[in-house]
N, C-alpha and C positions, 0 to 999 in steps of 0.2 A: 501493499500498499505504498508505502513512504515515497518507493522508488516512481512508483505511478506519478503521486503526488508531483516529486522532482522532476518528471518529464514535463510534465503540462506546465508547472513553473517557467521551464527554461524555455515552453514553446510560446509561452506568454511574450515572456520579455525579447526573445528572439522576432514575433511578427511585431510588437513595439515599436522597435529598433528598425526593424526591416520598411515598415512601412511609413516610416516618418520621412526616409532617404528619397521619399518617389514625391512628385508635385501632385496635388489635387484641389477637387472643385469639387465645393459641395461635400467634403469628406471623402469622396470617391477617387481615389487613384486615376490618374490621367497615362495612357501608356502608349507608345509609339515605336516604331522598329528599333529606335536607340537604344531604350530602356526595358522592353519586352521581360526577354530572356534574362537579365540580372533580379527584375522584379521577380520572378515565377522562382528562382535559384534561391532567391533569399529570404523566400515565403513560405513554411512548409504546407499552408492551407491558405487557398485565393480562390475567391469567386471573379471573373470575370466576363463582361457584357462586350459581345461583340454587336457593334448598332451603325445605323447609318443616319446620317443628320435628318433624310428626308422621309424616315422610318415613323409611320403615324403611331404603333404600337411600342417603338422605343420613344419617341415623346411623352406618352402616356405611363411608360415605365419609369422615368427617368425622375421626377420627384418621390417616387416610391424608392428607387434605389439609393437616392441621397439619406431617405430616412433611415432605409437600413442599416447601410455606411457608418452614419454616426451611430448610431444603437449600439451594433456591431464592435467597434470601438471599447466599449464598457463593458465586456462580456469578461469573462475571467480567464477564458482563452480566446482573445479577440482574431477576427478572422476578415483581411481588410475587401473589401470592396473595389473594383476596378471596372473600367471603360477602354476600347480601344472601339476608335472610327474604323471600320472597315474599310469603308469605301476608301478612305487615304489611306489605307494600309492593305491595300487586298492581296497582298501575297503571303503576310503573316495571317490574315484569317483564313486564306487558303490552306495553310498549314494544320488550320485544326478542322477542315472539314467544314469551314462555315459557307452556307448557303442561302441561309436567309437570316433576318434580322428581328427583333433581337434571339443573338444566339447566345446563353448563358451555359461556360465550361468553370467546374469545378476543379479545380489545381490541386494534386493532394502530391506532395513531395517533385513535385515539377510532369506529374501523368496529369492529363486532362482528361477528366470522362463529363460526360450531359448531367447538367443540375435539373433534377426532378422534382424539385418542389415549387411551393406554390411562390405567388410572383406579389403578395401584398407585404408589404413591412415586414410587419412582424410576421408574417411564413418565412421569411428569406433568412430574418436571425434568428427563430426557431430551429431551421432545418441546420444553419451553421451553427449554432448553439451543441445541438445533439450530434453534427459530426465532430467538431473540435471536442467532445469530451466522450465520443466513442471509444473503448477499448478492445480491438478487434480481438478473435477468438487465439488464444496462446498456441503455439507451436509445442508439439510433444516429441520431445528427441528419447526419451528415457522411463522407466518405471517409476522413478523419483518425479519426473515432470508429472506423469499424471496421476501422482498422488496429491501434488502440489495444486493441482487443477480442481481434483476433486474438492479438496478441503477448502479453496477457493470457492467454489459454487456453495458452500455453504447451508447442503442440504438439498440443493436444488437437482432435478436432472440432470446430466450431463449427456449433450449429443456430440459424440466423437465425429469428426469428418477422419477418412479415411482416401488419400488420395494418392496419385501416382505425379510425380516431378516432370516438368515447371509446375508446381499446384498450383501456385495465381494467375495461369496461363489459363487453366481450365476452366470451360464454363460451369463445371461442374461447383470447381470451389469455389465463382463468383455466386450463384444461387445459393450455398451453403454461409457465404458472408453476407450477401443482402438479407437473409434471413436475419441473421444474427443480429445485422444492424437495427433494422426495422423492429425487431422483437426484444432488444437492449430495455432492459429493466424487468421485465416480466419473469414468471417462476421457472427458469429455462438457466441453461449453461449451453458454451459453445467451445470447443479445441477442436485441433488438427493435427492431423501425422503426415506425412509423405514419405513414401518409397522411393529409394533408387536404386542403390547398388544393393540395399537389406530392406528388407519390410518394413511399413510400419509399423509402430506400435501400437499393439490392438490386444484386448483380453477374446478370447476365446470365449464361441455362445456356444451354448449345447455341446463342450467340447470339440467344437470345429471351429476353423480358420474363417472368420466373418468374408465377404465378400469387396474387392479393392480394385475399383472405387466403389463406396459407400458410405451407408451412416451406420453406427452404433449408438444406442440410447443408453445408458448407463444409470444405476441406481445410486444413490449416496455413497454406499459401500463400494462400487467399483464394479460390480456385476453386470455382464451385459444382459438383457434384457430380447430385445429387440435389435432387427440388421434392416439395411435397408438398399439393395444394389442400384446402384447407378445402372437406369436400365439403357438398351442398345440404341434406343431413340434421346440422344443425349436433351434434345431441346426439351423433352417433357419431364427433366428433373430440372423443376422450377422453385420458387420459393413456396409459392401456394402448396405446391404438393408434397413439398416437404410438412410443411406446417398442418395439411390434412393427416398425413400420416401421425405426427407427432400427437394429434388431437384424438387420432384412435386409439393412441395407447395411452389414453387420462394423463396425457399433459397439454396444461391450458396454456395453451398460444391462440396467440390473434394476431394473426396478421391480412393486413389490407393495403394491395398496389397502392401505390400515390397516385392522384389523376394526371394523364397527360398535360404537360404545359399545353399554352396556344402556342398555335401552328406558327412560326416565324415567318414575316413578311419576304418574298423571293428578291 
């Protein structure tokens, strides 16, 4: 717990220092081709709007974006909001597949992903607060790690993901991680183990090895109760599907897919 708090404090201080080094308009960092990469590399988390000056949706978003930017600075772990004129910097926008406006991208440790949260100021701030405070599922590399994860779960059932390397590039892991994020704070815990030259750390279930890739549902003692294999059609392995499986085994999880964002103007 102390190391987690220390990490969050370091992240908060680093974010405040980094954000102060870039020009702002109404608390929103103004990006261009000269400072974009430096901004992204010095901010572990950042939310960027790719906009066009003529775009009606962008004009509508602007005051909400500025309000969210001001409020996000006051979070325990601030997350800067920025904007880039994609008309003026088309090459940079094209680098991230931007084809309509406004397009919102969350940058996490330099890697871009689509932002799928709400677009009202308070919705943006709430989403950033959750993103900044979320602790990803722990990696299990040994039996001691598994014992520690079970202890940290504080009596909650533990979903142990069993994946093949490279783990974080797999669609199955992404579905697992998304469910962990969306159900953070609920009565379930998550961890994962990955195989490469050696098999992942995994308890036996009914005296047999569980499926890899797949999931194991462990009780508070570490006993494997149920297993779920990733199907051949990997697109079927979704957060909703996993949540339904957990619910069928008396794990109380509530998962709701975030509504799709408004279609950007071309």
